[in-house]
Structure formats: structure tokens, C-alpha cells
C-alpha positions, 0 to 999 in steps of 0.5 A: 532111060527113066522118064521124069513125069511131074504134075504141074504144081510146085512139089513136081517141077520148079522153073527158076530163071537166071540173071546175066549177073547172077553169081554162082553162089547165087544160082546154088543157093536158088537151086537148094532152095527150090521145092521141086524134085525137077528144076529147070533152071533158064540160062539167059544168053551168055551166061558168063557164070557158066562158062567155067567148068569148075562152076558146072561141077558146083552146080551139079553136085549142089543138085546131087546132094539135094536129090534134085534133077537138074536140067538146064535151059538153054539153046546156047551151043557153047554151054552143051560140051560143059554140061555134057562133061559134068552129066547135066541134063539140057533141054531147049525150052522148058516144054521139051525133052532133056537130054545130056549132050556130048561132052567136049571134044577138038571139033567142037566149034567156039561160041560166036561171041557176037550172037545176039542175046535170045532166050525164048520159051520152047513154046513161043513163036520165033518172031516173039521178043527175047526174054528180059530177066531184069524185066521179069524179076519183080513177077511170080513164077506163076506170072512167069510160067502163064506167059509161056502159053501158046497162041491160045493162051492155054497153059503148057504142060511141064511134064518132063519126059526124059524117056526119049533122049534120042529125039531130045538131042535131035532138038538140041542139036536143031536148036544149036544150029538155028542159033548158030545161023542167027544173024548179027545185029548191025553195029551201032556206029555211035558205040564204035571205040575209038582208035586211041593210038591214032588219037595219041600219035595225033596229040604227040604230033600236034605238041612237037609241031607246036613246040618247033614252031615256037622254037622257030619263032624265038630264033627268027624274031629274037636270036637271029635279028640283027641291026647295023647302024653306021653313023657318018660325022664330020669327026677328026683325029687328035694325035698325042706324043708324050715323054713319061717318067713312070716312078713307083716312089711318086705319090701323085701325078705331076702334069707339068713334068709328066711324072706319073706313079707307077706300081711295080708287079714282079715274078719269079721264073725257075727253069731247068735243062738238063744236058748229058755230060760229055767229059771223059776221066781216067780213074785208073793209076799213074805210071812211075818210074825214074828218069836220068838227066844230063845237062849240056852247057856251052860257052859264055855259060860253062859252069855247074848247071842248077839243080831241077827242083822237085815237081818239075814237068818232064815229058815224052810222047805227050805224056806229062810227069812229075818229078817226086825229088830235087835233081843235082848234077855231078862234077864235070863229065865230058865235053868237046869245044865250048861246050860241057856235059854234066851228069845228074847224081842219081836217077829222078823219081817221076809219077805220071801226071794223069792216070793211064796206060798210056804213061808206060814207056820204055828207054824213053827220051824226056824233055825238062819243062823250062830248061832247054839245056837238059834231056833225060832217058828212063822207063815207067810202068804200073800205069792202068786205065779206067775211063769215066764219064765226067761233067765238063764247064762246056756242059754246064754252059751248054745248059744255061744257054739253052735256058737263055734262049727260051721265051719269056712271053708267058711271064710277060702276059702273066704280068700284064694280066696281074696288073690289069686285076689290080685296075692298073694299065700295064706297060709292057716297054718297062718289062725287065729281066733280072740277073739269072741265078745259076745253080748246077746239080754236078760241078765240073770234073765230077763223074755223071751222066748228066747234069742239071741247070738251074736258073732262077730269074725275077720278072718285072713290069710297071702298071699306071692308072688309066685316069692318069693318063687320061688326064695327061691325053685330055689336056693335049686334046682339048686345045685343039678341039672345035668345042662348038660342035665337037666332043671327045669321042675316044681319047684312045688310051685304051690302044696307046702305044709305048716304047722304052725311051732310056733303059729303066730299072724294076722301079723306075722308067722314061717311056714315049706313049703315043695315041690317037683321040677321036673328036666329034659330034656327042654320041653315046653308043650304048645310049643309042641302042635303048633309044633306038629299039623298035625304030624303022630305018626311016625313024632311025636316021631321022632321030640321029641326023637330029645331032650336030655334026652328023652327016650321014645314017646307014641302017641294015637289017638282017635277015631279010625279015627284020624291019626294025631294031631289035630291043635286045642292045647285044643285037645292034651295032652302032659304028661311028665313022670320022670325017674323010681326009 
């Protein structure tokens, strides 16, 4: 190999120090601007910009184009294979011999990024501090070169001998091994990266726990607390029984005669019922033929028999025929004793009343309707069968009965709801069903497989003003109160029972009303709920017992941790009990 020799100075060899933050473009510019033919590029520890083989090639090409021999001064084992791959010289220090290291292989170990950064001059002792590129940035190259002297302060020969590649390779190999054995510095616990996943889980768990506590507290102190207050009084019940006349034509309440203005609510309900037809009809042809009649007359009615008029029924074997002409009898035929037989002048044409093959008879004996003195013989034919299903009156009656058996409860409830929507109190006893209007889809005797019967019925119910009923009830109750201690706690109108006195109409009805009113101390349950909110059990009892007529007060809280009346009125139940009988 050719030895590279230079004299100390800027024209032979130039040393360039690379900062750890330098970009590849900055390094290339420094190499291009160097005046020496041999450029020693001192790299910092962990030089990230030259960890790329592309940047290594760019640096090599720049040096070649500028006609410079570039030497990388580094002991970093991770850069040696990259430099060897592109053919760059590497030296362990500016004064050691450069060599092109071996290229990368599969067995090369990757550089330990935890190794401490150490860039030293090859002439400095191992105990000397690492080179600080940032601190040396302001110094001149001469000052930096002076700092590379030995212990005696002599200048270090900056000549680079490239003749002994084997010795240089051995030096680089030993430097790499020594660098790989460098003890890792102890980590500063203060710089320890926190475990954000664990921190996040802790935060989420804390938030969920807080929400759970809030929800539990809301249920425990808002939803669950309840209070039941039972007030015993010397109250009494007063019954009222009235016979009322409800009239839609009345305009005002007549308290003397108990006539109450009423409003009629009506609704029509249409119901249909379909049943199968069960009748049968023979639409075949009717049998026709002739019958020869004979009349036998006995004393004392001897004489010419009366004629048999056209349209007379004659029958045989349960089959009825109709004569198609008048039958006359001839003169005396034969006789014996007191009886005489007369023959018809000619055979009479007859036609079966109904179609069917059963009308075909031969040499049959016929009886004549209404004429016991006449008999006949004859034959018929041409009757055929064609049976079809027809609707019978019994089918229509069956469908109608099913409609009438249906429940009208739904209509009754709907009428009550409509009256209540108008602010009226319905009187169920006045519920009345009008006469059904029935229509049939098919008339009786008509061929059909089924028949549909439709019934339209109008239902009515009367409603009255609740205030009118209260006026009548209070007029009865007030005369029985102990006015010094009692007031009407409940007039009982809302629970009044009605029964029909006489059959009424859609506009007028007489009904009996019965109800029970409650009289006792003047207590307003709704106001008490607000007044007692937040009170303890003893305070509640003391407050209510101040009211005249109150005999006892019982307070119960739930659940067990509740000790005062809830502020929400819906959570408080007040029950006023009447005096024991």
C-alpha cells in the first residue's frame, strides 16, 4: 500500500471535528473546504448522521471528487463495517495509522446505544475526559491540535502512515474491543421515564370509582329515602244516600228536588259476524207427468163431485206435485150400495213442487190435498238433481246471536274516558245500548257458502259535574259535623257508587248515589309534606300533635340510615286514620 505522508501544516493534513448535531451537508461542506490533501474527520460518539450507508457513500464521493484522502477518526465499532463497505479509511486517533476495515457481515454485532460517548485523541491517557465538541466549537484548529500533545506538551506528529495496514487493523480491532467493554454509566433515577399506561389506568380507575360513589350517594340519599307518617285522629265517617234525577235538558242544579244537569256521551259500535251457510237447494229440473183422478161419493152426499181446481197439491211418497189444470168428473161410473164412484173426464197434468229426481214415480197412487174423497194414479219423469248450498234464516239468526253475546265493556270504558276528558264524572249506571241495526250480506234462500251479519248499535252514558254532586253531599254532611273539632276531610264523591233506580233513556235517568264522607281534624296532607321536610321523627310528632283532634302520630323512615323527612314530596306518604269504632 502507498504511505500517505504529510508535514505538519495546513497543506498536508487537516483535522476537522464533527459535532453530534451536524448534518451530512454541513460535513460535506467542511470536507470540500479543507485545504489539506489528507483530511482527518474526528467523529463524536454515536454520530447519527453517518449511521447511514448512503451518507457514507456521499462523503466518500465528495472526498474523491475533491482529490482528498479522507480518514474517519473514530473507535465506534458500529461505523467500521459501514466505512469498510464504501472504502473509507478509519483510524482510532489522528496519530494512528488508517486502514479500510472489513465490510458488514451477518455475524457483526450491532452497536450498544447505551455505551457512553467517548471521543479521545489517541495520544491522551485513558483517564482523560471525553472530547466535548460543543465546548471546542469556538477554538481554532491550532488550539485543538495543541491539546492533542502528550504529557510533556510536545506536539504530536500528525503524519499518517498508510503503509502498514495490518498494524492499523490490529489497533482498530483492539480499540473496538476496548470500546465494547466500556462500562455502562449508571442511570439517573431522576430521569426515569414514567409508566404512562399504569398512570392512565390509575386515573381511569379513580374516575370510575368517583362516579360510582356519586351514583351510590345519589341513590342512598335521594332515591331510596322514604317516610311514612300515620296520623291517628278522632275522625268519623258520615254516609250519604241520594236519589238523583239526571236530565240533559236541565241547565242548573236543583238541590230541592235533586235534579242534576247531565251530558250524554254516545258512541256507535259496528260489529260483524260471518257464519257458514248450512242450507241446501236442488236447482235441477222438476218432474212432470199426469194423474188420473177418481171420486167416491157416499150417502147422504151422493151426487156429482166438485171439480179439483188448478194449482191443487197432490202427493205421493212424500213428493208434492201441483195440478196444471182444473179436473172435472164425468157422469156416473160404477157403484155399490150407498156409495158411487165418479171418474175424471181426462188425466190431469201435474208438475213437481220442487226439482229433483225423487219426483220421478211410476204407477203411483196420489192423494189430493183437501179432498179425502178423491184419489188418483199416475206417473211422472224428467226430474233431475242439482244440489247447491244456500243461506237459511237459521244461519242469519245464529250470526246475530253471536254478535249480541259479545262484550260491550270496551265501549263502556271508552264512554267513561270521553266524559272524564270533558271534566265530567261518568255515571256507569246510565250506560244504555240502543236497538241494533242488523244487515245481511246474503238473504235467506240465496245460494252462498257463508253469510255475514253486521250489527250497528249506538251506546250512551250520562256524565255530571263533580261539583254539583259535592254540593248535594256536603249539604247532607255539614248538618252532622262537630264543628268545634271537625271539618270534612274527604267528601267521598270520587268513590261514589251509582245504581239505576228506574229504566232510563239516552237523555234522562233516575239513579241512586251512595257515598261515605270522612270528617275529622283539619289536615292538609299535601301542605304537611312540604312543612315537615327535613324534620326528625320527634319534631314531626310534636308539630302534628298541635292540631286539635290528632290522637297519635307514627313516623317510619326507610332505609335504616334515613333519619329525617325527605324534601321530595313524592317520597313522603301521609295516612290519616279515623277513630276506631
